[in-house]
DSSP file (Angstrom, degrees, kcal/mol; ACC not computed):
  #  RESIDUE AA STRUCTURE BP1 BP2  ACC     N-H-->O    O-->H-N    N-H-->O    O-->H-N    TCO  KAPPA ALPHA  PHI   PSI    X-CA   Y-CA   Z-CA
    1    1 A M              0   0    0      0, 0.0     2,-0.3     0, 0.0   103,-0.1   0.000 360.0 360.0 360.0 124.7    0.0    0.0    0.1
    2    2 A T        -     0   0    0    101,-0.1   101,-0.2     1,-0.1     2,-0.1  -0.714 360.0-116.5 -92.6 142.8    1.3    3.4   -1.0
    3    3 A L        -     0   0    0     99,-0.8    -1,-0.1    -2,-0.3     6,-0.1  -0.443  31.1-151.6 -73.9 152.1    0.8    6.4    1.1
    4    4 A T    >   -     0   0    0     -2,-0.1     3,-2.0     1,-0.1   119,-0.3  -0.838  30.5 -75.6-122.6 161.9   -1.4    9.2   -0.5
    5    5 A P  T 3  S+     0   0    0      0, 0.0   119,-0.2     0, 0.0    -1,-0.1  -0.280 116.9  31.2 -58.7 137.3   -1.5   13.0   -0.1
    6    6 A G  T 3  S+     0   0    0    117,-2.8   118,-0.1     1,-0.4     3,-0.0   0.048  92.2 113.6 106.6 -22.2   -3.1   14.1    3.1
    7    7 A Q  S <  S-     0   0    0     -3,-2.0   116,-3.3   116,-0.1    -1,-0.4  -0.457  78.1-100.0 -78.6 153.1   -2.0   11.0    5.1
    8    8 A P  B     -A  122   0A   0      0, 0.0   114,-0.3     0, 0.0    -1,-0.1  -0.536  38.1-117.3 -68.3 140.6    0.5   11.5    8.0
    9    9 A A        -     0   0    0    112,-3.0     2,-0.2    -2,-0.2    93,-0.1  -0.694  32.0-111.6 -77.5 126.8    4.0   10.6    7.0
   10   10 A P        -     0   0    0      0, 0.0    14,-0.1     0, 0.0    -1,-0.1  -0.418  34.4-124.4 -64.9 133.2    5.2    7.6    9.1
   11   11 A D        +     0   0    0     -2,-0.2     2,-0.3    13,-0.1    12,-0.0  -0.339  38.8 167.1 -72.2 154.7    8.0    8.8   11.4
   12   12 A F        -     0   0    0      2,-0.0    12,-2.1    -2,-0.0     2,-0.4  -0.981  30.7-142.8-162.5 162.1   11.4    7.0   11.2
   13   13 A T  E     +B   23   0B   0     -2,-0.3     2,-0.3    10,-0.2    10,-0.2  -0.984  27.7 167.5-131.5 123.7   15.0    7.2   12.3
   14   14 A L  E     -B   22   0B   0      8,-2.3     8,-3.1    -2,-0.4     2,-0.4  -0.912  39.6 -98.7-131.9 158.0   17.7    6.0    9.9
   15   15 A V  E     -BC  21  92B   0     77,-0.7    77,-2.5    -2,-0.3     5,-0.1  -0.637  38.8-140.4 -80.0 128.3   21.5    6.4    9.9
   16   16 A A  E >   - C   0  91B   0      4,-3.4     3,-1.9    -2,-0.4    75,-0.2  -0.243  30.3 -96.7 -80.6 174.3   22.8    9.1    7.6
   17   17 A D  T 3  S+     0   0    0     73,-1.1    61,-0.2     1,-0.3    74,-0.1   0.693 125.4  58.1 -67.2 -17.4   25.8    9.0    5.4
   18   18 A D  T 3  S-     0   0    0      2,-0.2    -1,-0.3    72,-0.2    57,-0.0   0.399 121.0-107.7 -88.9   2.6   27.8   10.8    8.1
   19   19 A G  S <  S+     0   0    0     -3,-1.9    -2,-0.1     1,-0.3    56,-0.0   0.360  82.1 120.3  89.0  -3.7   26.9    8.0   10.6
   20   20 A R        -     0   0    0      1,-0.1    -4,-3.4    -5,-0.1    -1,-0.3  -0.652  70.0-102.1 -92.2 154.1   24.5   10.0   12.6
   21   21 A P  E     -B   15   0B   0      0, 0.0     2,-0.5     0, 0.0    -6,-0.2  -0.450  30.8-161.7 -68.8 140.3   20.8    9.3   13.1
   22   22 A W  E     -B   14   0B   0     -8,-3.1    -8,-2.3    -2,-0.1     2,-0.5  -0.991   5.1-166.3-124.5 123.7   18.4   11.3   11.1
   23   23 A T  E >>  -B   13   0B   0     -2,-0.5     3,-0.8   -10,-0.2     4,-0.5  -0.928  18.4-146.4-116.7 128.3   14.7   11.4   12.3
   24   24 A L  G >4 S+     0   0    0    -12,-2.1     3,-2.1    -2,-0.5     4,-0.2   0.909  99.6  57.8 -58.9 -42.3   11.9   12.7   10.0
   25   25 A S  G >4 S+     0   0    0    -13,-0.3     3,-2.0     1,-0.3    -1,-0.2   0.826  96.0  64.1 -60.3 -29.6    9.9   14.2   13.0
   26   26 A A  G <4 S+     0   0    0     -3,-0.8    -1,-0.3     1,-0.3    -2,-0.2   0.709  97.7  59.0 -69.7 -15.6   13.0   16.3   13.8
   27   27 A A  G X< S+     0   0    0     -3,-2.1     3,-2.2    -4,-0.5    -1,-0.3   0.413  75.4 134.4 -84.9  -0.8   12.3   18.0   10.3
   28   28 A R  T <   +     0   0    0     -3,-2.0    92,-0.2     1,-0.3    91,-0.1  -0.236  64.7  37.5 -54.9 137.8    8.8   19.1   11.3
   29   29 A G  T 3  S+     0   0    0     90,-2.2     2,-0.3     1,-0.4    -1,-0.3   0.195 108.5  80.1 100.7 -13.7    8.3   22.6   10.2
   30   30 A R  S <  S-     0   0    0     -3,-2.2     2,-0.4    89,-0.3    -1,-0.4  -0.854  82.6-117.6-117.7 157.7   10.3   22.1    7.1
   31   31 A R  E     -d   64   0B   0     32,-1.2    34,-2.6    -2,-0.3     2,-0.4  -0.825  33.1-166.5 -93.0 136.8    9.2   20.4    3.7
   32   32 A V  E     -dE  65 117B   0     85,-2.5    85,-3.4    -2,-0.4     2,-0.7  -0.983  15.3-150.5-127.3 132.7   11.2   17.3    3.0
   33   33 A L  E     -dE  66 116B   0     32,-3.1    34,-2.4    -2,-0.4     2,-0.5  -0.905  14.9-156.0-101.0 106.7   11.4   15.4   -0.3
   34   34 A L  E     -dE  67 115B   0     81,-3.3    81,-2.6    -2,-0.7     2,-0.6  -0.745   6.5-164.7 -91.9 129.1   12.1   11.8    0.4
   35   35 A V  E     -dE  68 114B   0     32,-2.8    34,-2.6    -2,-0.5     2,-0.5  -0.902   0.5-163.7-116.1  96.4   13.7   10.2   -2.6
   36   36 A F  E     +dE  69 113B   0     77,-2.4    77,-1.9    -2,-0.6    34,-0.2  -0.718  17.9 174.1 -78.3 123.8   13.6    6.3   -2.4
   37   37 A Y        -     0   0    0     32,-2.2    34,-0.3    -2,-0.5     3,-0.1  -0.990  38.3-125.7-137.1 147.5   16.1    4.8   -4.9
   38   38 A P  S    S-     0   0    0      0, 0.0    33,-0.4     0, 0.0     2,-0.3   0.814  78.8 -17.8 -66.6 -35.4   17.3    1.2   -5.6
   39   39 A G    >   -     0   0    0     31,-0.1     3,-1.2     3,-0.1     6,-0.2  -0.924  59.7 -98.3-175.0 145.6   21.1    1.7   -5.2
   40   40 A D  T 3  S+     0   0    0     -2,-0.3    37,-0.1     1,-0.2     5,-0.0  -0.352 105.6  11.7 -60.4 139.3   24.2    3.9   -5.1
   41   41 A G  T 3  S+     0   0    0      1,-0.2    -1,-0.2     2,-0.1     3,-0.0   0.375  86.5 133.0  78.3  -3.1   26.1    4.0   -8.4
   42   42 A T    <>  -     0   0    0     -3,-1.2     4,-3.0     1,-0.1     5,-0.3  -0.532  66.9-113.6 -77.4 151.4   23.5    2.4  -10.7
   43   43 A P  H  > S+     0   0    0      0, 0.0     4,-2.3     0, 0.0     5,-0.1   0.876 111.1  41.4 -54.2 -48.1   23.0    4.3  -13.9
   44   44 A V  H  > S+     0   0    0      2,-0.2     4,-2.5     1,-0.2     5,-0.1   0.911 116.7  48.1 -73.2 -41.6   19.4    5.4  -13.4
   45   45 A C  H  > S+     0   0    0      2,-0.2     4,-2.7     1,-0.2     5,-0.3   0.914 112.0  50.3 -63.5 -43.3   19.8    6.3   -9.7
   46   46 A T  H  X S+     0   0    0     -4,-3.0     4,-2.4     1,-0.2     5,-0.3   0.935 112.3  47.0 -62.2 -46.4   23.0    8.2  -10.4
   47   47 A A  H  X S+     0   0    0     -4,-2.3     4,-2.2    -5,-0.3    -2,-0.2   0.928 114.1  48.7 -58.5 -45.7   21.3   10.2  -13.2
   48   48 A Q  H  X S+     0   0    0     -4,-2.5     4,-2.3     2,-0.2    -2,-0.2   0.963 114.5  42.3 -60.8 -56.3   18.3   10.9  -10.9
   49   49 A L  H  X S+     0   0    0     -4,-2.7     4,-2.2     1,-0.2    -1,-0.2   0.831 113.7  51.6 -67.1 -30.9   20.3   12.1   -7.9
   50   50 A C  H  X S+     0   0    0     -4,-2.4     4,-2.4    -5,-0.3    -1,-0.2   0.903 107.7  54.4 -70.5 -37.6   22.7   14.2  -10.0
   51   51 A D  H  X S+     0   0    0     -4,-2.2     4,-0.6    -5,-0.3    -2,-0.2   0.934 111.0  44.5 -60.2 -44.4   19.7   15.8  -11.6
   52   52 A Y  H >< S+     0   0    0     -4,-2.3     3,-0.6     1,-0.2    -1,-0.2   0.855 110.1  55.9 -65.0 -34.8   18.4   16.7   -8.2
   53   53 A R  H >< S+     0   0    0     -4,-2.2     3,-1.4     1,-0.2     4,-0.3   0.911 103.6  53.4 -62.1 -40.3   21.8   17.9   -7.2
   54   54 A D  H 3< S+     0   0    0     -4,-2.4    -1,-0.2     1,-0.3    -2,-0.2   0.655 116.5  40.3 -72.7 -11.6   21.9   20.3  -10.2
   55   55 A G  T XX S+     0   0    0     -3,-0.6     4,-2.4    -4,-0.6     3,-0.6   0.234  77.8 114.8-113.5  12.8   18.5   21.7   -8.9
   56   56 A V  H <> S+     0   0    0     -3,-1.4     4,-2.9     1,-0.3     5,-0.2   0.888  76.7  52.3 -56.1 -40.9   19.3   21.7   -5.2
   57   57 A E  H 3> S+     0   0    0     -4,-0.3     4,-2.5     1,-0.2    -1,-0.3   0.894 109.4  50.3 -63.0 -36.6   19.1   25.6   -5.1
   58   58 A A  H <> S+     0   0    0     -3,-0.6     4,-1.1     2,-0.2    -1,-0.2   0.946 110.8  47.4 -67.2 -43.6   15.7   25.5   -6.8
   59   59 A F  H ><>S+     0   0    0     -4,-2.4     5,-2.6     1,-0.2     3,-0.8   0.933 114.0  48.1 -58.7 -43.6   14.4   23.0   -4.3
   60   60 A A  H ><5S+     0   0    0     -4,-2.9     3,-1.8    -5,-0.3    -1,-0.2   0.880 104.5  60.9 -64.0 -35.0   15.8   25.1   -1.4
   61   61 A G  H 3<5S+     0   0    0     -4,-2.5    -1,-0.2     1,-0.3    -2,-0.2   0.759 106.8  45.8 -65.5 -23.0   14.3   28.2   -3.0
   62   62 A L  T <<5S-     0   0    0     -4,-1.1    -1,-0.3    -3,-0.8    -2,-0.2   0.233 125.0-105.3-101.8  15.8   10.9   26.5   -2.5
   63   63 A G  T < 5S+     0   0    0     -3,-1.8   -32,-1.2     1,-0.2     2,-0.5   0.732  74.0 139.1  74.5  26.3   11.7   25.5    1.0
   64   64 A V  E   < -d   31   0B   0     -5,-2.6     2,-0.5    -6,-0.2    -1,-0.2  -0.908  40.2-155.0-113.1 126.0   12.3   21.9    0.3
   65   65 A E  E     -d   32   0B   0    -34,-2.6   -32,-3.1    -2,-0.5     2,-0.4  -0.851  16.6-141.5 -96.6 128.1   15.1   19.7    1.7
   66   66 A V  E     +d   33   0B   0     -2,-0.5    23,-0.5   -34,-0.2     2,-0.4  -0.750  21.0 179.3 -93.6 137.1   16.0   16.7   -0.4
   67   67 A V  E     -df  34  89B   0    -34,-2.4   -32,-2.8    -2,-0.4     2,-0.3  -0.985  14.3-149.8-140.2 123.0   16.9   13.4    1.4
   68   68 A G  E     -df  35  90B   0     21,-2.5    23,-2.7    -2,-0.4     2,-0.4  -0.663  11.2-167.0 -92.2 147.9   17.8   10.2   -0.5
   69   69 A I  E     +df  36  91B   0    -34,-2.6   -32,-2.2    -2,-0.3     2,-0.3  -0.965  20.2 141.6-139.9 119.9   17.0    6.8    0.9
   70   70 A S  E     - f   0  92B   0     21,-2.1    23,-2.6    -2,-0.4   -31,-0.1  -0.887  57.3-106.5-141.3 175.6   18.4    3.4   -0.2
   71   71 A T  S    S+     0   0    0    -33,-0.4    24,-0.2    -2,-0.3    21,-0.1   0.418  80.4 116.5 -83.6   3.1   19.5    0.1    1.5
   72   72 A D  S    S-     0   0    0     19,-0.2    -2,-0.2     1,-0.1    21,-0.2  -0.352  72.7 -99.0 -70.0 153.6   23.1    0.8    0.9
   73   73 A S     >  -     0   0    0      1,-0.1     4,-2.4    19,-0.1     5,-0.1  -0.174  28.4-109.2 -69.5 163.1   25.5    1.3    3.8
   74   74 A S  H  > S+     0   0    0      2,-0.2     4,-2.7     1,-0.2     5,-0.2   0.862 121.6  54.3 -62.7 -37.5   26.6    4.7    5.1
   75   75 A E  H  > S+     0   0    0      2,-0.2     4,-2.4     1,-0.2    -1,-0.2   0.927 108.2  48.8 -62.8 -44.4   30.1    4.0    3.7
   76   76 A S  H  > S+     0   0    0      1,-0.2     4,-2.4     2,-0.2     5,-0.2   0.902 111.7  49.7 -61.3 -40.9   28.6    3.3    0.3
   77   77 A H  H  X S+     0   0    0     -4,-2.4     4,-3.2     2,-0.2     5,-0.2   0.940 108.6  53.0 -64.6 -44.7   26.6    6.6    0.6
   78   78 A R  H  X S+     0   0    0     -4,-2.7     4,-2.3     2,-0.2    -2,-0.2   0.918 112.7  43.4 -57.0 -44.8   29.8    8.5    1.5
   79   79 A R  H  X S+     0   0    0     -4,-2.4     4,-2.8     2,-0.2     5,-0.2   0.950 116.7  46.2 -67.8 -45.7   31.6    7.3   -1.5
   80   80 A F  H  X S+     0   0    0     -4,-2.4     4,-1.5     1,-0.2     6,-0.2   0.927 114.2  49.5 -63.1 -44.5   28.6    7.8   -3.9
   81   81 A K  H  X>S+     0   0    0     -4,-3.2     5,-1.9    -5,-0.2     4,-0.6   0.917 113.7  44.6 -60.3 -47.5   28.0   11.3   -2.4
   82   82 A A  H  <5S+     0   0    0     -4,-2.3     3,-0.5    -5,-0.2    -2,-0.2   0.888 111.2  53.6 -68.3 -40.6   31.7   12.3   -2.7
   83   83 A K  H  <5S+     0   0    0     -4,-2.8    -1,-0.2     1,-0.2    -2,-0.2   0.830 121.4  29.9 -65.2 -32.3   32.0   11.0   -6.3
   84   84 A H  H  <5S-     0   0    0     -4,-1.5    -1,-0.2    -5,-0.2    -2,-0.2   0.277 105.2-118.9-114.3   9.1   29.1   12.9   -7.6
   85   85 A G  T  <5 -     0   0    0     -4,-0.6    -3,-0.2    -3,-0.5    -4,-0.1   0.880  41.7-175.4  61.5  38.8   29.2   16.0   -5.3
   86   86 A L      < -     0   0    0     -5,-1.9    -1,-0.2    -6,-0.2     4,-0.1  -0.587  14.6-162.0 -74.9 119.7   25.7   15.3   -3.8
   87   87 A P        +     0   0    0      0, 0.0     2,-0.3     0, 0.0    -1,-0.1   0.251  61.1  74.2 -87.5  13.4   24.8   18.1   -1.4
   88   88 A F  S    S-     0   0    0    -23,-0.1   -21,-0.1    -7,-0.0     2,-0.1  -0.868  87.8 -85.2-130.5 164.0   22.1   16.3    0.4
   89   89 A V  E     - f   0  67B   0    -23,-0.5   -21,-2.5    -2,-0.3     2,-0.4  -0.326  31.5-158.2 -67.0 140.8   21.7   13.7    3.1
   90   90 A L  E     - f   0  68B   0    -23,-0.2   -73,-1.1    -4,-0.1     2,-0.4  -0.974  13.3-159.3-117.6 127.9   21.7    9.9    2.0
   91   91 A L  E     -Cf  16  69B   0    -23,-2.7   -21,-2.1    -2,-0.4     2,-0.6  -0.833  11.8-131.6-114.1 152.9   20.0    7.6    4.5
   92   92 A T  E     -Cf  15  70B   0    -77,-2.5   -77,-0.7    -2,-0.4   -21,-0.2  -0.891  16.3-174.3-105.4 126.0   20.5    3.9    4.9
   93   93 A D    >   -     0   0    0    -23,-2.6     3,-2.0    -2,-0.6     2,-0.1  -0.764  16.6-157.2-117.7  80.2   17.4    1.8    5.2
   94   94 A P  G >  S+     0   0    0      0, 0.0     3,-0.8     0, 0.0     4,-0.1  -0.373  79.6   4.6 -66.9 133.1   18.7   -1.7    6.0
   95   95 A G  G 3  S-     0   0    0      1,-0.2   -24,-0.1   -24,-0.2    14,-0.0   0.386 113.2 -97.1  76.6  -6.8   16.2   -4.4    5.0
   96   96 A G  G <> S+     0   0    0     -3,-2.0     4,-2.5   -26,-0.1    -1,-0.2   0.744  74.3 147.2  70.4  25.1   13.9   -1.7    3.5
   97   97 A G  H <> S+     0   0    0     -3,-0.8     4,-2.0     1,-0.2     5,-0.1   0.901  74.4  43.9 -60.5 -41.3   11.7   -1.4    6.5
   98   98 A V  H  > S+     0   0    0      2,-0.2     4,-1.2     1,-0.2    -1,-0.2   0.903 112.2  53.9 -69.2 -41.4   11.0    2.3    6.0
   99   99 A A  H  4>S+     0   0    0      1,-0.2     5,-3.2     2,-0.2     4,-0.4   0.894 107.7  52.2 -59.2 -38.5   10.5    1.7    2.2
  100  100 A R  H ><5S+     0   0    0     -4,-2.5     3,-1.5     1,-0.2    -1,-0.2   0.942 106.1  52.6 -61.9 -45.9    7.9   -0.9    3.1
  101  101 A R  H 3<5S+     0   0    0     -4,-2.0    -1,-0.2     1,-0.3    -2,-0.2   0.783 113.0  45.4 -62.6 -24.0    6.0    1.5    5.3
  102  102 A Y  T 3<5S-     0   0    0     -4,-1.2   -99,-0.8    -3,-0.3    -1,-0.3   0.359 116.0-112.6 -98.6   0.5    5.9    4.0    2.5
  103  103 A G  T < 5S+     0   0    0     -3,-1.5    -3,-0.2    -4,-0.4  -101,-0.1   0.732  83.1 123.7  76.4  21.9    4.9    1.5   -0.1
  104  104 A A      < +     0   0    0     -5,-3.2     7,-2.7    -6,-0.2     2,-0.4  -0.145  47.4  90.2-109.0  35.6    8.2    1.8   -1.9
  105  105 A W  E     +H  110   0C   0     -6,-0.3     5,-0.2     5,-0.2     2,-0.2  -0.998  47.0 167.7-134.4 140.8    9.2   -1.9   -1.8
  106  106 A G  E >   -H  109   0C   0      3,-2.6     3,-1.1    -2,-0.4    -2,-0.0  -0.556  54.7 -71.9-130.8-167.9    8.5   -4.6   -4.3
  107  107 A L  T 3  S+     0   0    0      1,-0.2     3,-0.1    -2,-0.2    -2,-0.0   0.820 130.8  45.1 -66.8 -27.5    9.5   -8.1   -5.1
  108  108 A L  T 3  S-     0   0    0      1,-0.3     2,-0.4     2,-0.0    -1,-0.2   0.299 119.4-104.0 -96.0   9.3   12.9   -7.0   -6.3
  109  109 A G  E <  S+H  106   0C   0     -3,-1.1    -3,-2.6   -14,-0.0    -1,-0.3  -0.803  81.2  25.8 111.1-149.0   13.6   -4.7   -3.4
  110  110 A M  E     -H  105   0C   0     -2,-0.4     2,-0.3    -5,-0.2    -5,-0.2  -0.260  65.6-147.8 -58.9 132.5   13.5   -0.8   -3.2
  111  111 A K        -     0   0    0     -7,-2.7     2,-0.6   -74,-0.1    19,-0.1  -0.689  26.0-104.9 -93.7 153.4   11.3    0.9   -5.7
  112  112 A R        +     0   0    0     17,-0.3    17,-3.0    -2,-0.3     2,-0.3  -0.733  60.5 154.4 -80.9 123.4   12.0    4.3   -7.1
  113  113 A A  E     -EG  36 128B   0    -77,-1.9   -77,-2.4    -2,-0.6     2,-0.4  -0.988  32.9-155.2-151.0 152.2    9.7    6.7   -5.3
  114  114 A V  E     -EG  35 127B   0     13,-2.8    13,-1.6    -2,-0.3     2,-0.4  -0.994  11.7-179.1-137.7 129.1    9.3   10.3   -4.2
  115  115 A F  E     -EG  34 126B   0    -81,-2.6   -81,-3.3    -2,-0.4     2,-0.7  -0.991  17.3-148.7-129.0 127.8    7.3   11.6   -1.3
  116  116 A L  E     -EG  33 125B   0      9,-2.4     8,-3.7    -2,-0.4     9,-1.0  -0.854  11.9-161.4 -91.4 120.0    6.9   15.2   -0.3
  117  117 A V  E     -EG  32 123B   0    -85,-3.4   -85,-2.5    -2,-0.7     6,-0.2  -0.904  17.5-140.1-101.4 115.9    6.4   15.5    3.4
  118  118 A E    >   -     0   0    0      4,-3.1     3,-2.3    -2,-0.7   -88,-0.2  -0.160  28.5 -95.1 -72.8 171.6    4.9   18.9    4.2
  119  119 A A  T 3  S+     0   0    0      1,-0.3   -90,-2.2   -90,-0.2   -89,-0.3   0.759 124.6  56.4 -58.3 -30.6    5.9   21.1    7.2
  120  120 A D  T 3  S-     0   0    0    -92,-0.2    -1,-0.3   -91,-0.1     3,-0.1   0.404 121.1-105.0 -84.0   2.0    2.9   19.6    9.2
  121  121 A G  S <  S+     0   0    0     -3,-2.3  -112,-3.0     1,-0.3     2,-0.3   0.540  80.7 123.0  89.5   6.7    4.1   16.1    8.7
  122  122 A R  B    S-A    8   0A   0   -114,-0.3    -4,-3.1     1,-0.0     2,-0.4  -0.726  70.6-100.0-103.4 155.0    1.6   15.0    6.2
  123  123 A I  E     +G  117   0B   0   -116,-3.3  -117,-2.8    -2,-0.3    -6,-0.2  -0.555  37.5 174.7 -67.6 122.8    2.2   13.6    2.7
  124  124 A G  E    S+     0   0B   0     -8,-3.7     2,-0.3    -2,-0.4    -1,-0.2   0.646  70.2  12.2-104.5 -18.7    1.8   16.4    0.1
  125  125 A Y  E     -G  116   0B   0     -9,-1.0    -9,-2.4  -121,-0.1    -1,-0.4  -0.965  63.5-174.8-157.3 140.2    2.9   14.4   -2.9
  126  126 A A  E     +G  115   0B   0     -2,-0.3     2,-0.3    25,-0.2   -11,-0.2  -0.998   8.8 165.3-142.7 132.5    3.4   10.7   -3.5
  127  127 A R  E     -G  114   0B   0    -13,-1.6   -13,-2.8    -2,-0.4     2,-0.5  -0.857   7.2-178.8-152.0 113.8    4.8    8.9   -6.6
  128  128 A V  E     -G  113   0B   0     -2,-0.3     2,-0.3   -15,-0.2   -15,-0.2  -0.968  26.1-133.8-112.4 125.3    6.0    5.3   -6.7
  129  129 A E        -     0   0    0    -17,-3.0   -17,-0.3    -2,-0.5     3,-0.1  -0.598   7.1-156.9 -80.4 133.6    7.3    4.1  -10.1
  130  130 A S  S    S+     0   0    0     -2,-0.3     2,-0.5     1,-0.2    -1,-0.1   0.730  89.4  47.4 -81.4 -21.8    6.0    0.7  -11.2
  131  131 A V  S >  S-     0   0    0    -19,-0.1     3,-1.8     1,-0.1    -1,-0.2  -0.988  79.4-145.8-119.8 123.1    9.1    0.4  -13.5
  132  132 A S  T 3  S+     0   0    0     -2,-0.5    -1,-0.1     1,-0.3    -3,-0.1   0.610  94.1  68.0 -69.8 -11.2   12.4    1.2  -11.8
  133  133 A L  T 3  S+     0   0    0    -89,-0.0    -1,-0.3     2,-0.0     2,-0.2   0.744  88.2  81.1 -77.9 -18.9   13.8    2.7  -15.1
  134  134 A F    <   +     0   0    0     -3,-1.8     2,-0.3   -22,-0.1    -5,-0.1  -0.573  60.0 173.3 -85.1 151.5   11.3    5.6  -14.8
  135  135 A R        -     0   0    0     -2,-0.2     2,-0.5   -87,-0.0    -2,-0.0  -0.989  37.0-106.8-150.3 156.2   12.1    8.5  -12.6
  136  136 A R        -     0   0    0     -2,-0.3     2,-0.1    -9,-0.1   -23,-0.0  -0.734  41.8-135.8 -81.7 129.1   10.6   11.9  -11.8
  137  137 A T     >  -     0   0    0     -2,-0.5     4,-2.4     1,-0.1     5,-0.2  -0.378  19.2-109.0 -82.2 164.6   12.8   14.6  -13.2
  138  138 A R  H  > S+     0   0    0      1,-0.2     4,-2.7     2,-0.2     5,-0.2   0.905 118.2  53.1 -54.8 -44.2   13.9   17.7  -11.5
  139  139 A E  H  > S+     0   0    0      2,-0.2     4,-1.9     1,-0.2    -1,-0.2   0.870 107.3  49.1 -68.4 -36.4   11.7   19.8  -13.6
  140  140 A E  H  > S+     0   0    0      2,-0.2     4,-2.4     1,-0.2    -1,-0.2   0.942 113.5  47.7 -66.9 -44.8    8.5   17.8  -13.0
  141  141 A L  H  X S+     0   0    0     -4,-2.4     4,-2.7     1,-0.2    -2,-0.2   0.892 110.7  50.2 -61.3 -41.0    9.1   17.9   -9.3
  142  142 A L  H  X S+     0   0    0     -4,-2.7     4,-2.2     2,-0.2     6,-0.2   0.901 110.0  51.7 -63.7 -42.0    9.8   21.7   -9.3
  143  143 A E  H  <>S+     0   0    0     -4,-1.9     6,-1.9    -5,-0.2     5,-1.6   0.916 112.2  45.5 -63.1 -45.3    6.6   22.3  -11.3
  144  144 A M  H ><5S+     0   0    0     -4,-2.4     3,-1.2     4,-0.2    -2,-0.2   0.935 113.6  51.0 -67.9 -40.8    4.6   20.3   -8.8
  145  145 A L  H 3<5S+     0   0    0     -4,-2.7    -2,-0.2     1,-0.2    -1,-0.2   0.863 111.0  45.8 -62.9 -36.2    6.3   22.0   -5.8
  146  146 A D  T 3<5S-     0   0    0     -4,-2.2    -1,-0.2    -5,-0.2    -2,-0.2   0.407 119.0-109.8 -93.5   7.7    5.7   25.5   -7.0
  147  147 A G  T < 5S+     0   0    0     -3,-1.2    -3,-0.2    -4,-0.4    -4,-0.1   0.458  93.3 103.7  89.4   1.0    2.0   24.6   -7.9
  148  148 A S  S   <S+     0   0    0     -5,-1.6    -4,-0.2    -6,-0.2    -5,-0.1   0.554  73.9  58.0 -93.1  -7.5    2.3   24.7  -11.7
  149  149 A G  S    S-     0   0    0     -6,-1.9    -9,-0.0     1,-0.1    -8,-0.0  -0.637 101.4 -66.2-116.1 175.5    2.3   21.0  -12.2
  150  150 A P        -     0   0    0      0, 0.0     3,-0.5     0, 0.0    -1,-0.1  -0.280  39.8-131.7 -59.3 143.0   -0.1   18.1  -11.4
  151  151 A A  S    S+     0   0    0      1,-0.2   -25,-0.2     2,-0.1    -2,-0.0   0.820 101.0   9.9 -67.0 -29.7   -0.5   17.4   -7.6
  152  152 A N              0   0    0    -27,-0.1    -1,-0.2     1,-0.1   -27,-0.1   0.006 360.0 360.0-137.5  29.7    0.0   13.6   -7.9
  153  153 A G              0   0    0     -3,-0.5    -2,-0.1   -13,-0.1   -26,-0.1   0.462 360.0 360.0 -74.8 360.0    1.2   13.2  -11.5
């Protein structure tokens, strides 16, 4: 089951790429874009996260913090982040427990998914890709975030 806009975002604490715990409820009052992705260094994931990296100022300008989540280790995240100059937090979801709670888990593991958690802790946007080769582009997300695109497209 995938979460839908208006539902409360399930709280969680995961280990960040810097080894520290990161808790969603601690971000209350800010908008957070949770980006679930299958794995560090894979071609589609790399393209997706580098696309978001290239628009990080635009996301920040709309008051949105980007946070990536995969099952990869913190060490893998650190290498991936350094290699591609990713300016946002990458979280480790061992076993995919958080991904499951968000409906971003399938038979082959982590699905590619994007959830906007609004400042009040509710889901503002939810998109889980049925085929992992598809991804939301930076432009599509920015249009949705600034109100010029579809709300759940």
